[in-house]
N, C-alpha and C positions, 0 to 999 in steps of 0.2 A: 504494500500500500504506500502511495506517495506521501511525502511529508507536507504536501501542499494541497489545499482544498479551495476550489472556486465555488462560490454561491452566486447563482445568476438570478436575474429578475423575471425570467420567464422562458417558456419553451423555445420561442423563435430565436432568442439570443443564445440559448444553450446549443442549438444546432449550429449557429454561426461560430461560437467560440471553439467548437470542435475542429473547425477548419483552420484555426490559427496555430494548431499543434503546440499549444503551451503545455508544459508538464503539469501534472496534478489531476485529481479527481474532480468531478463536477456534480453539484447538487442544484436542482432548480427549486426556487421558492415559489410555490404555486398558491398564492393567496391574493386577496384584494382587501387589505385591512382598512383601506380608506372608506369602505362602505360597511354599514351594519355594526352591531355591538362588538366591542373589543374588550377583553379582560387583560389586566396587566401581566398575569403569569403565563407568558407565551409557552405553548407546548403542553400545558397541563390538561388534564381530562376536561375540566370545566371550560377552559379556553376553546378546545376543539368542539366541544358540545355546542357552545354558543355560536361558533362559526358555522358548523354544519346546519344548525337550525335556521340561521339567516340565509345561507346559500340555497338550502332546500326550499324554503318558503318563497324566496324572491327570484331565484334563478333556476328552480326545478332541478338542482343538482342532486343526483341520486346518492344513496349511501355507498353503493358499490363504486361509483365514480370517485366520490370523495376519498374513500379508503385507498383506491388504486392510485389516484393522481396526487393527492395532497398528503395523506397520512403516510403512505409508503415512502415517499420522498423525505418526509420529516423524520421517519424512523431511520432512514439511511443516514441522514445528517447526525442523528443521535449515535449511530454506530461508528461514525468517523471520529474516533477519539484520539487517534495518534498524531493528527496533523499539528505541527507547531506553527504553520503559517496558513492563514485563511484570507482569501481575497474576495471582497464583495463587489459585484458588478451591478450598479444601479444607475438610475437616470435622475434628472433634475425635477421631474414633475411630482405632484402630490401623491399619485398612485404609488410611485416607486419610493419616495422618501418615507412614507408611513411604513411600508414593508421593511425598509432599511433599518429604521429605528427599532422596530419589533425584533428583527434578527439580531441587532446589536444588544438589545436587552437580554435576549436568550443567550448570546455568547458571553455576556458579562457574568451570568449565573453559571453557565455550563462549561465554558472554555476559558477559565480564568487566566491561563498562562500562555495562550496562543498569541502570536503576533498577528494582529488584524489590520489589513490594508483595504483601502477603498479606491475603486475605479469608478468615477462618476461622470457621465457625459452631460453636456449642457451647452454652455457658450464655448464654442471651439474655434471661432475665428473673429474677425473684426466686425462682422455683421451682427444684427440683433437676433439672428435666427438661433433657436435652441435645437440641439441635435439629440436624437435618440441613439443608443448604441448601434442599432442596426443600420442607421443612416451613414455611419462612418466607414471609411475605407479600411482595409486590413492594416495599412501603414499607420493610419490614425489610431486604430485600436491598439496596435503594438506600442505606439508612442505613449498613449494614455497608460498602458500597463507598465511600461518602463518608468513612468513618472508617477506611479500610484502613490497615494497618500498613506503613510504609516500612521495609524491612529494611536494616540497616546491613551493611557488609562483614563485621563481626564475627559478626553473626547468620548470614550465609550460610556463613562459615567453620565455624561451630559445627554447623550442619545437616549440612554435608559431613563433619565429624568424627564425628558421631553415625552417619551412614550408613556410614562406613568401619568403625566398631565393630560396627554391625549385620551387616555382611558378613564380619566376621572369624570365625575358626573357634572362638573362645572368648567366650561371652557374659559372662564374669566382668568383663571390662574395661568393658563396657556397664553392668553392675550397679553399678560403682564411680563412675559419673558422678553428681555431686550438684549441679552448678551450673546446672541448667535455668532457675532463677529469674532468672539474669543476662541471659537472652536473650529475644527477643520471640516465643516460641512457647508460648502458654498451655497447650497440651494435650500437648506432646511428652513431658514427664516421665511423665504418666499412661500414655501410649501405650507407652513403653518398659517401664514396670512390667507392663502387660498382656502385653507380649511375653515378659518374663522368666517370667511365670506359665504360659507355654505349655510350659515344660520339665516333665518328669514329676516328680510329688512323691515324696519318699522313702517316704511312707506306703503308697502302693499302685501306683505306677508310672503313674498317670494324671495328666494336668495339670488345672488348674483348670476349663477348659472341659469336658473329658471327664467329670470328676466331676459337674459341674453338669448335664450331659446325662443321666447315669444317675439323678441325684437327681430330675430332672423326670419321668423315666419312672415312678418309684415314687410321687412326690407327686401328679402330675396324672393318672396312668393314661390317657394318650391312647388314643382308640379306633382311630386310624389313623396311618400314617406321616406323612401330610399335616398332620394335627392336631398331631402331635409336632413337626414342623419349625416350624410356626407358633408353638408354645409356646416352642421354643428361641430363635427370632428375637426374641420379646418379652422374653426374659430374658437376652439376651446381654451386657448391660452395654456396655462401650466397645470391643468388638472390631470392629463394623461389617461383619460377614460377611454374605454373601447365602445364600439357600436352597441354591444349588449347592455352596457350601463346606460347609454342614452335611450335605448328602447324602453328600459324600465322607467327612466325619468319621464318620457313621453306618456307612458301608461298612467303615471301619477297626475300628469297635467291634462289628461284627456278631456275632463269637463270644460276646459278652456278652448277646445278646438271643435269646430263644427264639422271639419273634414280633414283627412290626411292625404287624400288624392283628389284634387290638389290640396295643399296645406292652407287651411283658413281658420282664423280665430273666431270664437263666438263674440257677441257683443260684450259679454262679461269679461272675456279674455282681454279685449281691447281696453275696457275700462280699468282693469287691474294694471295693465301695462302703463296706462296713463296716470296711475296712482289715484284714480277716482273712487276705487273701492278696494277691498282687501280679499286676498285668497283664503283667508281663514274660514269663511263659510263653506269652502269647497273641500277642506281637508277630510279625507276619508279614513286615514290611518294616522292616529296621533303617536303611535308607538315606533317612531322612526329614530334610529340612533345614528349619531355621528361620533365615532369613537365610543366613549363611555357616557356621552351626554345626549339627552333627548332633544332632538332638533327643535321641537315647537315649545320648549320650555324657555327659550332664549330669543331675543330679538337683536338684530344688528342695526346700529344707528349709522347710516352712511354719511351723515354730516360730521359726527365726531369720531367715526371709525372705532366705536366702542360697542361692546356687547352688553346687553342688559338682561337681567333675569326677570322672567315674568312672575 
């Protein structure tokens, strides 16, 4: 068994990393902890139970699929006890950064003496474009790998601390964090801000992403649901969500649409977008978690950029 272990952010990059012929074993972290309830004790029975319940209810993930894809890979990670060097491959977006801090929290508890390094893609050139790992050339990936960031114990403790706050039932403590710049996570501060913007705004009860979805419906007038989802994916900023996540979001917003082929808002949808009325009367499921906090127990004040508890 190699003394080096790579932990990647998903299957497509695992396939890619194999072509780079780097030494070491590879584990794929198959989770999307940016959605649904999360518990602090990563890898515990209660943690996986909560995750399965969320994925099963909202994404129809079967028990056999969950065991085969997520738990088997996690058990494989548990069995890799010999590696003294662990390299994490993650990206700048919210989806990846939340998974990354969860993995670091697990490593802090379970691999105390390993040297942990981070390869994180994002701003790779002088343009404003942010890059995913799979968008980079082999040379760029090797260069990132050669210049990987060796995380200190303080970095790992901090990632674990941010994870604990992400899983707490009150996002205000997370909002009060201001020392991201003192640690070697270039994109974590932005990811946390993106997360906080997922709480509903005071103005109309929709969060930043949901408002942006309604605005795209009016501005772009997509002719079909497929075209609409493509448009949303192109304009999603730093969330890093996939089409399945946006399908689910559209399901939640369905009362605000009169049609998806072509895409048209209802009168109420337009009034909500214009802040003339609130989405709160349309909420069908109040039991929606963002990390450890209930989404509709908090409001985001876009004027002061502060979160308020209801």
